[in-house]
C-alpha positions in Angstrom: 297.7 119.0 54.8 298.0 115.6 53.2 297.2 116.3 49.5 300.8 115.6 48.5 301.1 112.3 50.4 301.1 109.0 48.5 299.5 105.9 50.0 301.6 102.7 49.9 300.0 99.5 51.2 302.0 96.8 49.4 305.4 95.5 50.7 306.2 94.7 47.1 306.2 98.3 46.1 309.4 99.4 44.4 310.0 102.1 47.0 310.1 99.4 49.7 312.9 97.6 47.8 314.8 100.9 47.5 314.8 101.3 51.3 315.9 97.7 51.7 318.7 98.3 49.2 320.1 101.3 51.1 319.7 99.5 54.5 321.8 96.5 53.3 324.4 98.7 51.7 324.0 97.7 48.0 326.5 99.4 45.7 323.8 101.0 43.7 322.5 102.7 46.9 325.8 104.3 47.9 324.6 107.8 46.9 321.9 107.7 49.6 321.6 107.2 53.3 318.7 105.7 55.3 317.5 107.7 58.3 315.3 106.1 60.9 313.5 108.4 63.3 312.4 112.1 63.2 315.5 113.2 65.1 317.9 112.0 62.4 315.8 113.5 59.6 315.8 116.9 61.4 319.5 116.7 61.8 320.0 115.9 58.2 317.8 118.9 57.2 319.8 121.2 59.4 323.0 120.0 57.7 321.5 121.0 54.4 320.9 117.5 53.0 318.2 116.8 50.5 315.5 114.4 51.8 314.4 112.5 48.7 311.7 110.2 50.2 309.9 110.3 53.6 307.7 107.5 54.8 305.5 107.6 57.8 302.8 105.2 59.1 299.3 106.5 58.8 298.9 106.4 62.6 302.0 108.5 63.1 300.7 111.1 60.6 297.4 111.2 62.4 298.7 111.2 66.0 302.0 113.1 65.9 301.4 116.8 64.9 305.1 117.7 64.9 305.9 114.8 62.6 303.0 115.6 60.4 304.0 119.2 60.1 307.5 118.1 59.1 306.1 115.8 56.5 303.9 118.6 55.1 306.9 121.0 54.9 309.0 118.4 53.1 306.2 117.7 50.7 306.0 121.4 49.9 309.8 121.2 49.2 309.3 118.5 46.6 310.2 115.5 48.8 308.2 112.4 48.0 306.1 111.8 51.1 304.5 108.4 51.7 301.8 107.2 54.1 302.3 103.5 54.7 300.7 100.7 56.7 302.5 99.2 59.7 303.4 96.1 57.8 305.0 98.2 55.0 306.9 100.2 57.6 308.2 96.9 59.1 309.6 96.1 55.6 311.1 99.6 55.0 312.7 100.1 58.4 315.8 98.1 59.3 315.2 98.3 63.1 313.5 95.7 65.2 310.9 98.2 66.6 310.3 100.8 63.8 309.7 104.4 64.8 307.2 104.8 62.1 309.3 107.5 60.5 312.0 106.7 57.9 313.6 108.6 55.1 316.1 108.4 52.3 318.5 111.4 51.9 321.4 112.3 49.8 324.8 111.1 51.1 327.0 114.0 52.2 330.1 114.6 50.2 333.0 115.4 52.5 336.7 115.8 51.4 339.8 115.1 53.3 340.7 118.8 53.1 337.4 119.7 54.8 338.3 117.3 57.6 341.7 119.0 58.1 340.4 122.6 57.7 339.5 123.6 61.3 342.5 124.5 63.5 344.0 123.4 65.7 343.1 120.0 64.4 342.1 117.0 66.4 341.3 114.4 63.8 340.4 110.8 64.6 341.8 108.2 62.1 339.7 105.1 62.6 341.3 101.9 61.2 339.3 98.6 60.6 336.5 99.4 63.1 333.8 97.0 62.0 331.1 97.5 64.7 328.8 100.2 63.5 327.7 100.9 67.1 331.2 101.6 68.1 331.8 103.8 65.1 328.6 105.8 65.8 329.6 106.2 69.4 333.0 107.5 68.5 331.5 110.1 66.1 328.9 111.1 68.7 331.7 111.6 71.3 334.0 113.4 68.8 331.3 116.0 68.1 330.5 116.4 71.8 334.2 116.7 72.7 335.0 119.2 70.0 337.2 117.0 67.8 337.5 118.6 64.4 337.1 115.6 62.0 336.8 111.9 61.5 338.5 109.7 58.8 337.5 106.0 58.5 340.2 103.8 56.8 340.9 100.3 55.9 338.0 97.9 56.5 336.0 100.3 58.6 332.2 99.9 58.5 330.4 102.7 56.6 329.9 105.7 58.9 326.8 106.6 56.8 325.3 103.2 57.3 322.0 103.2 59.2 323.4 101.6 62.3 326.3 104.0 62.6 324.1 107.0 61.9 321.7 105.9 64.7 324.6 105.4 67.1 326.0 108.8 66.3 322.6 110.5 67.0 323.1 113.1 64.4 326.8 113.8 65.1 327.7 112.6 61.6 326.0 115.6 60.2 327.7 118.0 62.6 331.4 117.1 62.2 333.2 116.3 58.9 333.4 112.6 58.4 335.1 111.0 55.3 335.4 107.3 54.6 337.7 104.8 52.8 341.0 106.7 52.8 344.0 104.4 52.7 345.7 104.5 56.2 349.2 105.3 55.0 347.8 108.0 52.6 346.0 109.5 55.5 349.2 109.7 57.6 351.0 111.4 54.7 348.2 113.9 54.1 348.0 114.7 57.8 351.8 115.4 58.0 351.5 117.6 54.9 348.9 119.6 56.8 351.2 120.0 59.8 349.6 117.4 62.1 351.5 115.1 64.5 350.4 111.5 64.1 349.8 109.6 67.3 349.0 105.9 67.4 346.8 104.7 70.3 348.2 101.4 71.5 347.2 99.1 74.4 350.7 99.0 76.0 354.1 100.6 75.7 353.2 104.1 74.5 353.5 107.4 76.4 350.8 107.7 79.0 347.8 109.6 77.8 348.1 112.3 80.4 351.7 113.0 79.4 351.0 113.6 75.7 350.5 117.2 74.5 347.2 117.1 72.6 347.0 120.9 72.2 349.1 120.6 69.0 347.4 119.7 65.7 347.0 116.0 66.0 345.8 112.9 64.1 345.0 110.2 66.6 344.9 106.8 65.0 342.5 104.2 66.6 342.5 100.5 65.7 339.7 98.1 65.3 338.1 95.7 67.8 340.5 92.9 68.9 343.4 93.5 66.6 344.2 97.2 67.2 346.4 99.1 64.9 348.6 97.3 62.3 352.2 97.4 63.3 353.2 99.3 60.1 350.9 102.1 61.1 352.3 102.2 64.7 355.8 102.4 63.2 354.8 105.1 60.8 353.4 107.4 63.6 355.3 110.1 65.2 354.6 108.6 68.6 352.4 106.1 70.5 349.9 106.8 73.2 348.6 104.3 75.9 345.8 104.7 78.3 346.6 103.6 81.9 344.9 100.4 82.8 345.0 98.4 86.1 344.1 94.8 86.6 344.1 92.1 84.0 342.4 94.0 81.1 344.5 93.7 77.9 342.8 96.6 76.1 339.8 98.9 76.0 336.9 99.0 73.7 337.7 101.2 70.6 334.9 103.7 71.4 336.0 104.0 75.0 339.7 104.5 74.1 338.8 107.1 71.5 336.5 108.9 74.0 339.2 109.1 76.6 341.6 110.6 74.2 339.0 113.1 72.8 338.2 114.3 76.3 341.8 114.5 77.5 342.4 116.8 74.4 339.2 118.7 75.4 340.6 119.1 78.9 344.0 120.3 77.7 342.6 122.7 75.1 339.6 124.2 76.9 340.0 123.6 80.6 343.6 123.4 81.6 344.5 126.4 79.4 341.6 128.6 80.7 342.5 131.5 82.9 341.6 131.0 86.6 338.4 132.6 87.8 338.6 136.1 89.1 338.8 136.6 92.9 337.8 139.5 95.1 341.5 140.5 95.4 341.8 140.7 91.6 338.9 143.2 91.5 340.4 145.6 94.0 
């Protein structure tokens, strides 16, 4: 099973530097993503991505038959498969407690037209969200709540960075996600596709439950602390606020996005569903 597996025992090996380069977001590594854990690797494979390098600890290869079988199948498909020591894995993996299973894969190529393709659209426009955990949580929720696409704009962190990918738990490979589109350009493109642009603001907007989210919609979500820039709020077709009691000034970006996603889910899939049949209906 292991005839195509290379042994790597030195932390100075060039492949270790390659993993570190992708983890730290070096410009030269922007055509690849780092996947930590078997679950993310399997999600990437299901999405049709090419796994270029897979590294596993020798103990994981020996003790985890499912992981070893995956390594064997990838080796047969011309993926470079490495067996590494625990110390080498600590250098390759960016997490505090490595899973013993890391990979490099090609970065998905997604266009803005792909994000807008599925109708009726519910696209999240994320502006200046810098916490990768928040970004990953939004993507995970968007996939679960049947949103149709994600666009990161402004100074958003990379949705394909390793922290955001871990936070999204594979959702990034199941919903179209495109990055680094200028915010005003996104607004103009959405309008040209027939979407209504809604700005999510802390106060002063139409209450969430009074907004029709069954229509094709681009919902703009601002970053932690500052929220959406005023010029974007002014450029939107309307503003939406989430009801809050008490002294809270705003909600976490991921929480706000999740509430909007699931209100849209309720309106589109639950409120519009026909009532269940009764005995009288069947007579």
